[in-house]
N, C-alpha and C positions, 0 to 999 in steps of 0.2 A: 582233338589234335588239329582239326582244320581251323578252328578258331585261333589256335596258337600261331599257325602259319600266317593267318591274316594279320595278327597282332605284330608279327615281325616287321611288317612294312608300314605300320602305323607310327613307329618311333623313327624320326628322321635320322638320328645318329646311327641307330642299328641298321636301318635300311641302307645307309651310305656304306657302312662297313661290309655288309653282305654283298652289295653290288661290286665294290672294289675287289673283294675276295674272289667272286665269280669271274670278274673281268680278267684279273691277273692269272687265275688258273686256266682260263681259256687261251691266253697267250702261250702258256706252257704247252698245252695240248696241241695247238696249231704248230708250234715249233717241232713237236715230236714227229711231224710228217714232212719236214723240210730235209731233203737228202744231203748228205755230205758230198762235196765235189769230188769227182774222179772215181766214184763207186758205182758198180753195176748192181743196183738194188734188187733187180729181178733174179739174177743169178745167186745173190746172197740169200734171198728168201728161199730159192729152190734148194740150196745147200742145207739150210736149217730144217726144211721139211723132209729132206732125205735122211738126215742123221737122227732126227728127233723121234725116237721111239716113245719117249715121254718128254714133255717140254720141261726145260730147265735142268738138264742133267749135268751142267757144268757151272762154273762161276759166272760165265756169261749169261746163264739162265737167271741167276739172281739179279744181275744188272738189268736184264731184259724185263723182268717183272717190275722192278722199282721204277724203270723208265717208261713203263706202259707200252712195251713193244718197240721202243725206239732203237734199242740195241740190235734187235733182229733185222730192222730195216737200215741200221747204221745211219741215222739222221744226225742233225747237228746237236741233238740232245741225247745222243746214244749213251754217254756215260751216266746220264741222269744225275741224281743227287748222291750216288754211292760214294764218290770221293769225299763229299762233305760228311757223310755218316762215318766213314772210316777215319777221317781226321778228328771228328768229335770224339769217337771212341778212344783213339790213341791219346788225345789230350786228356781225357778223363782218367785213363789208366796211368798216364805219366804224372798226373796231379797227386796220385796216391803214393808215388815212389820218389818224385823229385821235390826236395824241400822248397826250392824257389817257386815252383808252380803251386805248391800247397799253400805257401804264404800269400801268393797272389790271389788264390781262390777265397781267402779269408779277408780280403781288403774291401769287400762290399761291391758296390756298383762299378767303381773304377777298375778293380781287379777283374770283375766279370767281363768288362769291355775289352780288356787286354787279352783275356783268354779267347774271346770271340774273334779278335783280330788274328791271333795265332792260328785259330782254326781255319780262318780264311786263307792264310798263307799256306797252311798244310793242304788245304783243298786244291789250290792251284798247283802245288808241287806234285801231289798224287795224280792229278788230272794229266799233267804233262807226261809223267812216267807211263801211266796206263795207256794214254792215247798213242804214244810212240810205239809201244809194243803191239798195240792193236794194228797200227799201220804196217809194221813188219809182218804181222800175222796175215793181213789181207793180201800182201804182195805175193805170197807163195801159193801158186795154184795146186801144189801137191797136198796142201792142207784142206783143200776144198773139192776133193775128188776130181781134180783136173779143170775145174771151172775157173776162168780168169775173172776175178772180182775187180781187179784194178787194171785198167787199160794201159796206163802210162806209169809204171812203178819207178821209184827213184826218190832222191832226197827232196825234190820239189813236192811230190805227193806226201811224203812223210811230214815235212814241215807244215804243209797246208792242213793235213789231218790233225796234227797236234794243236795248231792254232784254232781250228774250227771246233774240235771237241772240248778243248780247255775253255774257250770262250763260251761255249754252250753251257757248260757246267757252272761257270762263274755267273752267267746270266740267270740261270735257274736259282742259284744261291741268292742273288739279288732280289729276284721275284719273291722268294720265301721271306726275306727280311722285310720287304715292302708289305706283304700280307700281315706279317707279325706286327708291324708298326701302325698300319692304316686300316687293316681289315679285321677279321674275326678269326680266332683260332691260331694254332701254331702253323706258320706258313710252310716250313719244310715238311712237316708231317702231312699237311693237307695236300701238298704236291705229290708226295709218295702215294698217298691214298688215292688221289685222282688217277695216277698211273696204274695202280692195281685194279681199280674199279673199271677203267677203260677196257679191260679185257672181258668184262662181264657180258656185253652183248654178243661177243664171239662165242663164249661158253654157252649162253642161252641158245644161240643158233645151232650149235653142235648138238646140244641136248634135244632141241626140237627136231633136228634132222634124224637123230637116232630113234626118237619116239615115233616119228612119222604118224601123227594123229589122223591124217587124211588117207593114209595107206597102211592100215593095220597089218596087212600081210607082209609088208617090208620092214616093219618095226623091229629094231634090235633091242629096244628096252620096252618091257611090258608095262601096262598101266599100274600094276601092283608094285613093280620095282620103282616106278616114277613116284608113286605115293610114299614109298619107303624112303626114297632119297629126300623128298620134301620134309618128312617128319624128322629125318636125321639132321638135315640142315638147321631146322629150328632148335633141335636139342643141342647141337654143337655150338650154335651162336649163344644160347643161354649159358652153356657151360663155360664158354670163353668169357662172357661178361662176368660170371661169378669168380673165375680165377683172376680176372683183371682187377675186380673190385675187392676181392677178399683181403681182409686184414685182421690182425690181432691187436686189440687195444690194451695197452699197458697203462693202468691207472697211475696218475702222478698227483701227489699232494704237496702243496707249497706251505711251508710253515709261516706263521704270522711274525712280522717284524715291526717293531715300534721305532719309528724315526721321527724325532721331535714329538709333535702332538698327533701324528697320523699313524695309522696301522696299515701296513702293506702285506699283501700275500693272503694266505689262508684259503685260496680257492683250489678247486680240484679240476684236473684236466686229464688228458691221456696222450700217449705216444702211439700213433698208428703204425704197426709193423706189417708191411705188405707181404702177403703170401708169395706173390710173384714179384720180388724186389727187382729182378733184372729185366722185367718186361720181355721184349722180343730179342734183346741182345744175345742171350745164350743160344737161341736158334740160329742167329746170323753167324756167330762164331763157329758153331758146330757145322753149319752148311759150308762155310768157307774151307774148313779142314777136310771134311769128308768128300767134297766135290773137287778138291785140289788135284787128286790123281787123274780124274776124268779130264780136267782142263789141260793138264800136262800131256796126257795121252794124245790130245788133239793137236798139240803144238810140237811134241817131240816123238818121232817114230821109233819108240823103244818097245821091245817085246815084253820086258819086265814090267815097265810102267803100264802097258796095255793090259797085262794079266791082272795087275792090282786093280786097275780101273774097272775091269769086267767083274771082279769079285765084289766091288763096291757100287755096282749099278743099282739104281733105284728099283725097289721091289724085291731085292735079294734079302735073305734072312740076316746075313752078315751086315748088310747096310742098315737095316732097321735096328739091330742090336747096338752096333757101334754108334749110330746116330743118336739113339736114346741115351746111351751112357755119356756121350759128349755133351748133350744138353744138360744132363744132371750135373756133370762136373762144372761146366761153365756157369750154371745157375749159382752154385756155391762159390765159385771163383769171383764172379762179378759182385755177388752180395758181400763177400769179404772185402772187396776193393772199395765199394761205395758206402757200406754201412760200418761206421766206427763206433762201437759201444763205449769205448773209453772216453772219447770226446763228448758223447751224449751224457755219460755219467758225470763227467767233470763240470759240464755246463749246468746240469741239474743241481749239483752240489753248490756251485757258485751262487745260484739264485735261490737257494734254500728249498729245492725240490727233492722229493724222495719217493720211491715206490713203497707203499704200505707193506710192512713186514720185512723189508730188505734194507740193510745198512747202506748209507750213501757211500759213493766212491767205488772202490774195487769190487765189492760185493754186487753193486748195482750193475757194473759193466759185465761181470760174469753172468749175471741173471739175464740181461738183455741178449748177450751172445748165445746163451743156452736156448732162449725162446726163439731167436731168429734161426738158429741151426735146426730146431725141431720143425718149424713151420715151412722152412725152405724145402725140406724133403718132399712132402706131399705136393707143394707147389711145383717143384721141378719135375716130378713124375707126371703130374697133370699136363705140364708144358710139353713133355716128351710125347705123351699120348696125342695131344692136339697136333704136334708137328708131324708125326708119322701117319696120322689118320688119312690124309689125302692119298698117300701111297697105298695104304690098305684098301681104301674104297676103290681106287682105280684098278687094282689087281683083282679084287673080289667081284666087283660089279661089271668089269670089262668095259669101262668108259674111259675116254681120253683124260689125261692128267690135267688138262686145262679146266675141265669141268670139276674134277675132284679137288682141285686146288682151293676152291671156295668152301670146302668142307673142313678147313683147318689150316695149319701151317702158318708161315710168316704173314701171308697176306691177310688172313682173317684176324689175327691178333692185332695187326696194325690198324685195320679198318675199325674194329671194335674200340680200341683204345682212343684213336683220334676222334671218332664220332662221339664218344662219351665226353671227351675234353671239350669239343666244340659245342655240344649241347649244353654242357655246364656253363660255358661262357655266355651263350645266347640266353639261357634261362636267368642268369644273374642280371642281364640287362632288362629282361621282362619284369622280374620281381622288383627291381629297383624302381621301376616306373609303375608299380602296382598292377601289373598285368599277371594273368595266370600263367604258370610255368607248364612244362611238359607233363608233370605229374601233379595230380590233385592233392596227394598226401606225400610229404617229404620233398626231396629235391634230387636232381641228378648229381651224382658224385663223379668227379674226374678221376684220373689215374693216380693223382698225387694227393 
């Protein structure tokens, strides 16, 4: 492995891509500590520390995780890349139901560029809306236990906040595109991963403080429990890699065709059907819905909303049950939106391909739909287990949720998926120049 790391910087082109990627990611992390004008950051941090029994109990918690703590400090990058993610998901869903967008997605590179441009417009619009409501939220001391977060409320503050946060999100989006074009890996995904990983030192410090290795009599976590947590972390990471990489290969045979004096086709291939087709999207959808009452309860002083929010607090049995069912539902929903067996069957028939033992056309589409439905069930259940595992560990082991969040959930799935993709791209550069890859046998497979 050490030799592989040395080889990374022996290739000029790869070395340049890595340095550009690290440089642009550093710019994003520096911006995550630049405060938004007109905000009392110390009081805002105090408020979050007072109300946070477990970190991330509202939709702001998701934004805070994806922005690497910038939301909690309300810096210029407080919105992070969440508006871009939301716009991308909305465009992807609309592509499946709006004929004009569906035609656009089939126009190749030109159509792809237009969809990306629409995603940018959507990101700016969502950023303006979110930042405006955040400004209104910050102006009311009643929502912050009497703390005055904004010293000079009014339209000047609101407009300044909207401009600042929207510009920050647009700049992060631009950084991601620059990494995608000139660096290595998926720029947007790497920025999200950097934000999640930035919380790791704080989690390690908290764990070290609870373990108190230099004062065993003050330790809240015994050495045996610490070893158990380490073993569980390894097991969860391995399980996450398996669920991310898991796929069912459907064999495809292409018939031979004689065109002129040449024979085409006759080769065998396969269609990889992923066990976790939706990736981390079902968890994001489920979180957005189940944390919505808690978010509204913090903005609207309603007894009914507060009672619902209390029933759906993290750690409650109702929360775990509903959260798991929502993940399973959205796993099937997103798979149905993104996986079209009829289109795949028609394309196979068009080019003379068929599944051995299955008639081309409608029968093939029904077969692919049947297989995908079957493999989505265990995939969605495994995804639900990984999602609620941090909550279970936090409650059972009596450790802060920040530490437990690295034992599963959205963060771990994103980290594993992005790291696999980035390693695959780096390995392809190494193998192309006859250097040894990360694995002596086989190669690293990405998520797709």
